Structures are given as C-alpha cells and as structure tokens.
Steps between C-alpha positions, in 0.01 A plus 500: 500500500461157672499187286151349479398136499242365257252460786506869592192712451563760226193698595582869523169645372145370471448228243848342491570132507641292780791276399413148612768248587637343182356764268706723278493860618526603133167328427335701773663820384377429144142456617515820706644696208223376267229595750645848551520546122137395471383795715698736274365335182141546612555870570673548169217319318236737642711808430549387137123466473471868600770606257333316208167652593637851455532440125194283445691176442193292584620176338833520678319565828283193441811292430600555866201282603480123517299316232197501739586829667211712622454880505236661718445877489208608719198307380656385173719197438661281237670156519770367268792686341315575176197622689719718720659654188154574357383640835791739525475602138130582517492652846809720474604504136174571319547179306854565372851411603681810622346832593293744297687815392579722799329254738642442847489173692750519784432243772716546807503163678725497804536456875538123490430252778599158361492161673651178361329167573676244717581283198631798302274429199234767550479851644249769589546874473313814601561824312346848471401645165466866396400554139520803273300456178391710202327405177710750304192705412490722807349278765711381795436283805676396815441168675648292779465198717667183627626183328497162675678278249620139476808371320632157401838362390461315171785351298752711686315832447267691733163590358174660617235245577240752629502875484222647714458878505256653752410855390469741789485844341431647157407825338530731198809715546312831524297384799766287668463153633224379731414165655431221252130515412456758775483225763665427834818306437549151642831360619664305218578154641866451595693200381724529808493515879704751700768238559505392136579853386834459666567157347499551120687168464371232737737225619514212253395149593709189462842446353629725226524336155845441360616799299699511175614856582858548611578709806655765275180522296291537816733774623454693177122475535517628856724785378237591243231540769737708718581719200129542417443632851782752463377620163143537624626707794701716264203558265264579789757733662527685167121558524520642850786733414318627191186567708699746708715632210813381675707535189838445666379165632342398169818582311699296753302189394641509146825351374758751376402418141130492576236640264141620544272474198169682488269361235399768250780729616845349489795353685699665782847354563734493802448653845446851358254368241308301758473811715364697203238233435388515862479877503241483224272413795607818687785614720625295791280487809131544547360846561156589634221328309725298262404135447733269305386154607594235243400160632649173380259211429521151351880488487643191335874436554727261308864426582747419223722193492803583701308708750652838410224645280125532544188649344184635666177586326196649665230767497533844654196701614570868534296736718651838430435873525524820702211592731604864517429531127203264491690263267465123519586219261480128462779309335536135409839376374665168440859470624746257350828521689837328484721454805863399545690371800827688552727437795229284655237783489201511264466822300273631226671485163204595277165647591237516229165666570228455235192727532154342485299810599534848649168662584368812668346376826191715459419352155622146552668258260193470279496867396863607563803347335791736537816440288835593643743658253875477519630797703758741364781688668647375825261204530529378140590132465851396397349294217156595371279222370426479128181684413331174405561352844416820688160521332410133524472435876141371480610212271812368675511233768811471717622146454407251770778331692429147386296281275139440599536267799176320404609415143881532524478688168610854413236772520335648189394864493135584411424652164630855473745461796864405521728386776793717601792282598709565810860402552555120508594334825864395475770374730717196525397223735763477774680173546344264749656478837751211519406178665568501869548244773182367667560696818541827308205405281265497802624843602437627152147356489423669834619833363284449190202438723573825686515696173180335383340601831570867411272473195228297665507767772434762231185313397395441859536869582302600188220259589466636852514858370209431265301316767514806722334710231237238429388467861504876556280552191250249630490620865619158610690615809545161666651340192714806432642497853574128460766567233705696755768335711442431867657834590403669174406871507270690265466873462138612515483812278540830685509327841801271564621145527312213660688176577352149501198370315245574776595865529520543124148359454350706782651821367365427148153424634499835682625691196318328210218303652404132493603245245257488208378252240419770246594863462337802339844645431856371475833676533734266312853448631715402205849447639703512182852558367667304777860552598582197715840462667555162660752426773788268410355213702160525325307544829404867486437775249422871458218592258419834337176532308301774333137526612290538183161589652193507276176538701154406384147544639144508367529873440846555360871450535833660577865399479806575706855386556698422812805300612584208727864617535657210686301201621689216670410129461638191671487125463332382822432130556538437129251771397572847366347767724490878525724630776451873471278700262489879444305719260571852383191655342387665288761634264228610257120490498203638309193680636285322239537306175406785271758740645769238545827556683550844348183634666644465854558828688706582805315494830541792738813466716444372852713602797752257633328415825378178655187386325188422698335168432197544278173346612443139394274419208153391621388139496299394198300181454714207616815714491640624830619851570813569292815690593756658269854634552519694825163368609626144469815590691285637784264207502753218450863623534748338263821334613688768306315822417625648172536838671807367687685418175607860455652583158395160360130601518551873447231651274302175473142498631496419868875554527711795600527848357262674260309236300563509125245366256500486122577716306775556761786252454553269794850368583576146386692244700710209377618172653785449254772692324539538125540142370789589268690796649410452868391867520319559833163671460414815691253314724652159576370223731780288643241272658122481533304830515438499879835333589678823608230556761440134586818296435327180606292529179810412300494142378874485577400489870311177433745280309461640152745672269434841351540476118777707346396854408786572265614324175692178553705387197428139411639305207318173570 
C-alpha cells in the first residue's frame, strides 16, 4: 500500500473526514470511528427497548429516554421520563411493572433506517413495529405501524428524545388485523430524502477535535464493528438455513464443542447433539406443505474484549406447520447465543433458545399455549433440564447483554420472575500494535479507514434496503427509483428487469398505478434479517433479506413470506445506491387470515407452454389502465425478461417451467456460501441474478468489486 501524506483524503465511504494540511490523521479517524459507533448505538438502543418491552420492564424502557423525552402513540402522548414510565405502565402493563400471568407483549421493532446529524449529536430513525399481545385471560390482539423517532447523545450515552408510533393496523386475533380505525392510511412523513437514505453518516464540518485515543485503541474499536457485522451475518444465516431445514449447513455453523440448549427441554452437545436438536423440528429438507420459517428480529450483538468472543440476543418469530395436515403454529422465542472466533472464522459456541409462546394458529396465542415436553429416544437431550427449570419457562428472563444503557445499572427482574444467566464474555485483550515510524503510521491509518469503511458500508446498505421497502409500501415510485444507481436495474415481479430510473418508474406506474397520498390497503415490505457482505474496499456490497409481508385493508388482512436473494448496492458519488434488485415470491401465503398458511391448496397443474398476456386491468378513477406480468411485458417490454433466465426463474411465476405456488416448495437461491465451512448451496449465484444472461449487469464491469462469497479468515 502506498504511503499517505497528512493532506490526503481518507474518504473511502460516505461520511468520512478529509485530512486537512497540518491536522493529525488520527484525530480524523477518531471522529469517524465515533460517528460510526453512534449509528450502531442508536440501533442497539431501539432494539433494547423492544427486548425490555417483551417482559413488561416499563421503568427500564422509560430510562432509555432523556429527562424531557416524549412518547407519542397514536393520539396519546406523555412528556418527561416519569410520565413516560407511567404512560407505558398504564397503557401496556395494566398499572403494574411486568406482565400479568400468561400475558404476552412481544413488540417486534425492526427494519431500521437511521440518519446521524452533521454534528454527530442527534439522530433520527424509522422502524416498523409488529405487536403480538394477550391479556393472559384468553383475549389476543395484533397491531402494527411505523416509528419515526429522534435520539440525542447526552453525557456520552445515546437516549430517545422522542418516540413517535403511528398505528396503521390493529385487530383482535380471531378476526385478523384491519386498517387503523377502518380508515384510509396516510403516508407517514419521512425524516429522509432519497439521497439521505444512502448517507447514514453525513460528512462532518470543520476540523476534528484532538483525540485522547491511541491508534491501537481506535483499531480495536474498528475491529469490534467489523466483528459485529460478521456475527450478525452468521446469526441471520442460521435463520435462513433453519427455514429450509438445511441441517448440514446449520451444524457447520457450530464449533466442534458447540452446544444447543432448548429451554424447557435440555442441552444437546457436540455436532451429533446439535443435529439431534435440529431434527426436533423435522427431518432435513422441506417437503410439500411444510413451513419452518423462524425469523430473527431485534438482534443485539456485543463483542468481548480481545475480539474473539461475542454474544447475540434477539427475538425469533416462528411461522410453522404442514398444510397437507392443516396444522399451523405460531412460536415466539428469545435466543441468547455465544460465538467464538477460531482460526479467524466466527462460529456458534452456544445457542440457547427460550420459549415465550407456542400456539395453535387457529386458536391464537390468547387461547392456545402449548408446552413442549422433552423428547425421549433418539431425540432426547444429552442433558435434561431439572424439573423446576423445565416447568418454569413463563417466569424466566434470558439475561440481557448489558446494564441498562439509560441508567448504567444492572437490570432487576419483575416480581415473580428471575434472570437466567448466560456464559460471561471472556478473552484477553491483545497487546497493542508497537509504535511505528511516521511513514508507516500513515499507511496504517489508511488501512484502518478502509476497515472502518466496511462497517459504514454495512449501515449504508441496510439504510437503502429499508428505504426501498418504505417507498414501495407508499407507492412513491419516483422516490423509490431515485435510490437506484444511474445504471441500476429493478426486477418488476413476474415481468423482468428495467434499467434506469425513468424506465423503472414507468413500469411501476403501468403495473401498480399512480403515486398516492393515502391508500385503502397496504402490502408492507419488511426487509429483515439482513446478510450483508461488503467488498474489501468498502465500495460495494451484496444484501440478502427476508420479505416479511403483512398486508392490511379496510376489510381484512393476510401474510406471506418471500426473499430478496441477492441485491447489489454500490457507493456512487458518495451515496449508497441499489445496483440490482431481485425478488423471489411467494414462498408461502395464506388464502385468508382465518385459514392461515395451512389452508392453502395446490392449484391445478398448467402445461409448460408460452403464456398469453392477460388483459390489462381497467382504468378506475384517476388510476390508468394497469398491466401485470405477461401483460406488462407485452405493453412495455423489460430490458431483461425473466423468461430468458432459464433455470434461475424456473417454477417462479412469470418464469420458466411449470409454476409452483405454496404449498409447493419453491427452490431457493443464495449469493454466498456457508460462512463457516464454505459449503456451496445447491442453487448458487456467483454474481447478480440476471448476470449470466446480461454480463454487463455485473457491477464488476463498472469499476466495482464483487464481495467475497466464501468465508475469509481474519484475525484483526
């Protein structure tokens, strides 16, 4: 690497400082590290709020607010930390700290889009919420909407200054959710522009203040952020493999001495034990009508001193069952996992899954609370839990990963509950790198900036990913197209790829109609459980997300799941943009809320012949004629029809071969190999989805690097 002068620009990704003549490059690096850490701290703060909410820790939730913090939920509000605590306690806790016996209060708050202010002292964040609640007496509700929140840095700690929740759907479980108050739904104001979505950390102004941090300390802080990205990817990959019952791949993720603990059941040890624990969910592979989706929400990651051990804690939502038998279940679990870094590769050392609820779908979590007993025979645990622990799952709380960040004090369990400790974070702090000559020091600072750019790229990619879903939900086609690169390409479902903002917008207008200020129905695009691989230079990334897709209207709701298997993003003119976006859908669906996903039936087989374009939908009101799938292709041909992609689109609607729809099991494609073993999946994407057919779609043809798709040992 070339030696750098102190006047050289260190900018690799958006938001980095420029080293001015006479300034210390370490000062600039210190400021950039602090600003990158701030984005992470805000996300962690909001996820901790969701985790506390699950156990009714209202006072601890209020402690996350500033002294004059404000909470607004629909038409109700409170100002001041004490008033916020009282508001939460009365609205959600029936006047008591903690939950009533057998009550449920799981708030899934995820899909972040966070922007730091230019001075680095405040931030704004947009999140989606999906709430499962029960009073413990048989009644259950489901609710959802959008948060637009504000945060402030006070005395070295990030806190919530305003939490504003906009309800968008609600309903008793039996009837399913409908639009909030039965009304048309307005667009929730955005705190960001299309360009700002791709700049989570804006460039700072002025000279960086002098830092007391040494270069070695800054390097360890950068290494923590890099490690957090790797652990998040590993945890999310686990979720995808479990969804497909890919037990070989899941077992690969564990260390040789790894263990899998199932709360209420017992502990499974070693590779054979881990495999037994997994097979409690069924044999490897999905067969017709089997659903095993276990989605990861609100994941908080901490890295131990030394950088070779980590913990992750989060909430798992299970949508399970077998349509051929009419069986369907909800599950909510808390996972509290420990990771170790061996040979430069992160692995799972301990996985602990604590059940919150398991319910028959047709009864809901208010009326159905199923208890799983420890299996016997071949699937029995290696170490069964004591009877007292096995029968006490409603009263244990998996320990949180830190003290309350608002008070800096340890957490206290509500009356009648107890915390279950997880393994302590351990590991020796490695010795600081030795002092080096000034010329080598500049080279080292430049490499640190590059490694920091990898983590700021992660946050930039996550922001743009969320923004795509927000604009699609709101029918804001012009703004959505503006988050694509100049040569960006978007797949229009069941039709093909359109390149460039103008063609993307026109295709969307033809398929979905005009942009709208309000909507009578919304199909929400939660892009969750991100696996984000960043190129070594921090200028490009590949993103895999699960599409969690609740739909609401004035009359009722449904839910389905799909996959964005391998989206590509680039840093273009200092802004993160989408380069290529593909959607595989749906992997499961439901005909209606009451029947759920287990009520779906096979459609009659159709011959494998070219499909005629259906007639367009008629014009209505101010909406023009609309075209779908083959009709859109005929009216406005895409740059790349999905029918030319051959095997890659086989069995997907609009693609090649006989179309398969749930409860048939569609193939699943992957843009990366197993992050521990390097095992190549059956359906692997070396590059973007349409790149085999259209090589010019590859970002490598336009000056960008394709991120690695196999594990790369790293002992930084």
